Phi, psi and omega in degrees: 000309180295329173305311182291324175296322182285325174297320179288326173283338172295312171307316183289320182299308179303310174302317187297309180300318181298318182292328177288338178277318194305318177298324183295318180297315185289335183283322183296342186257352184282127172234149181307157175287326174297324178290316177297319177292321180298313173307306175307314176297314179299320179296323184289318182291325173295322184293324169293324188284332185297311178293327177299320184283327179288328174296323185295320178289324175301315177299311186302307174309307183294315178289338175292320187289330184272358175065040188243020179207154185274146181288350171294324186289317176300308181299319177299317182292319181292323179288330172292324177287322178298325185282322181296309183281338178266009185300328178300308188293321181291318173305317181296312186295320179287321183290332175287321167306317189267355180073028183271000000 
């Protein structure tokens, strides 16, 4: 009789501990709606920007071969592409500088 009760109380204790741990797992996945939307927007912009940047580099190369473009435009386009694709790292770097 005592053996059955100790088994039941042991199972009850394990179930109670399991219920106490589960909310922590659920809270670990909770993110703010703003962060979720901003991440989705960033992914969409980068998905659209990738083929545009490839076409831009091809057009710049063709115009440079035909000697129809100023090198200032090429440098500006390359800097724009670098800033666009490196924006996450740039923001992290600036936030680290100011301790935010």
